[in-house]
C-alpha positions, 0 to 999 in steps of 0.5 A: 424464587425461581423467577429471581434465580432465572433473572440473576443468571441472565444478568450474569450472562449479560455482564460477562465479557464476550470471549475473543474469537480466533481467526486462523489464516493459513494455506491448505498446502505447502507454500509456493517457494521462490529464491530471489537473488541475494540483496546487496546490503549484506542482509538476508530476508524471508517473506511469508504471505498468508491469503486474507480471509476478507478484503474489507478494510476493517478486517484487513486492519484487524488482521494487520493489528493481529499479526503485529501483536503476535510478532511484538509479543513474547515466546515461551522463553522470552518476555515481550521486552526480552524478545525485543531486546534479543531482536535489537542485539541480533539486528532482526527486524520485522515488516508487515505489508498488505498486498492485493489479497495477502498479508506479508510478514518479512524478516530481515537480519544480518546473514550471521544471525539470520537462522536465529531470526528464523528460529525466533519467528517460528517461536512467535508464530507457533505459540502466539502470545496475544495481548488484547490490550496490545491488539487494541492499541495496534488496531488504533494505529492501523486506522487510516490517517485523516488526509483532510487534517494532515493535507500531505500529498502522500497521505492522500495517495495512501488513502486513495490506494486503499480505496482502490484496492479495498473498496469495501469499508466494513463487512459488519464483523466485530473485530474488537475482541479477536485473536489471530493465529497464522499457520502455513503461508501460501507463498515464501520468498527467500533472499540469502547467500547462506544455505538456510533451506534446512532451517526454513523447512523445519520452521515451515513444517512446524506450522499448522495447515488449514484443514477446512475449505475457506472461501478466499476473497477475489481481488477487486479492480476498482477505479477512482470516480470522476468529479470534484471533492471539496473540503472547505476550511475557513481557518485555512488560506491554502488549498491542497490540490490533488488530481488523480486517476487509476489506469490499467495499461496494456503491457509493460511498454505502455506502463513504462511510457506513462511512468516516464511521461508523468515523471517528466511532468512533475518529478524532480527539479527538472520537471515541467511542474517545478519549472513553471509552477514553482520557479516561474509562477512562484505559486507552490513549494511542492508541485509534484507528480506521482506514479504509484504502481498498485499491481501488474500494469496498474498504477495511480497517476497524480499531480499535486500542489499546495497553493493560496486558496484564491489561486487554485483555479489558475494553477489547475489550468496550469496543471492541464496545460502542462499535462496536455503539452506532454500528452501531445508529445512535447518531451525532450530526449534529454529529459526522458533519458534523465528520468529513465536513468533515475527510474531504473536506478531507483527500482534497482536500488529497491530490488537490491535493498528492500525485500518487501518491495522485491517480494511484492513484485514477485507476487504481482508477476508470479501469484501462481508460483514460478517455474524456472528462472524468475525475471521481472519484465518491468526492468527490461521494459525500462531499459528498452524504452524508446523515447520516439515511440513514447512521444508518438504514443503519448495520447495512449499512455496518458488518459484525458485530463477530464478523466481525473478526479480533482480533490481540493482540501482547505480554503473557502474558494469552491469549484464553479458549477462547470467543474461539478458536471461530472460529479461533486461532493463536499467533504467534511474535514472530520470524516475520511475521504471515503465519505465522498469517494463512496458517494461519487462512485 
């Protein structure tokens, strides 16, 4: 009988679901506080940054899903449906962003309902309602898209950006049954014409602080590997070509010079890629270049096009020819000036209307907090861009074409042996690009 009772107790223990483990993200001190100039679209905003407990991709996805679960939940007075209705009526919106070492929650609202939004956010964070069903759904939504299936350049860029910033895919932590709590943020960025520092201070004082020493992860600086990734698809007659490299620049002048030259290569209808590959060769509808900032003086530089599978070697040669010509200084003042105007206008528009972008720039420039006036030197470097110097230093702004990673998705035309010398990986369509990126690294 004793043996049977022992076996029964063990069976019950095995059948009992494991309790969710809470993860607490908070600072041990008051946050670094910054006031940026009010936005130009009549909205007020506040961004809260919490240091991440881990930079492994599985943990970041779980943290993002956890915060999304909390802000889409209810409060003591409102059900989740009532809370969503309240936000819709008041024009209150939440946005989540993953930075290099922080997760950021941004609240935006019309100025006349901004304090209501802050009070509502406080109620959500102070006593979080955490639904495991909702968390499970949010976790699925956070998983990266299979760029081998979508074959859209922006999806490929997103996957590669995540790989560069967060190269560790899984740290072994079980995140399926987890709850989250967010306390005192490490940074706060406020953008409002109204004097709301009183309500903001009351809100922050209501949040718990971290009482124990938590070793924070160190942001990593990882470069993409060299080589060729080929994802064959016998059912496709087209191939997405994506040629990309990570680059760290010496200063903002170098950064802006590279940005303007990459725009000259493939951004907008006046670019060289558009003129040659689309208009002259009629080989692709969507030839384009990307210059994606991923940190201070750090960027992903890329060129892409979707072409007939039989033609990708020819178009890759065109890529290299266009790139080399610009690298040798073959760029006109008029073209560079057009791109300078567009770049300055685009970034100015983001700063004035997109609080998440502005807060991200602040964190790149002032991660340790700001004393005195807050400036973004990137804007001054664009204004002061000297086209003659950019052409003269084009070899320094643009790395050698052979240093780029080449990704080919679709079709059955494989790269020749000569292209595989620096590394080669055949990418299964059913697996994420990390499969080959990790092998080539």
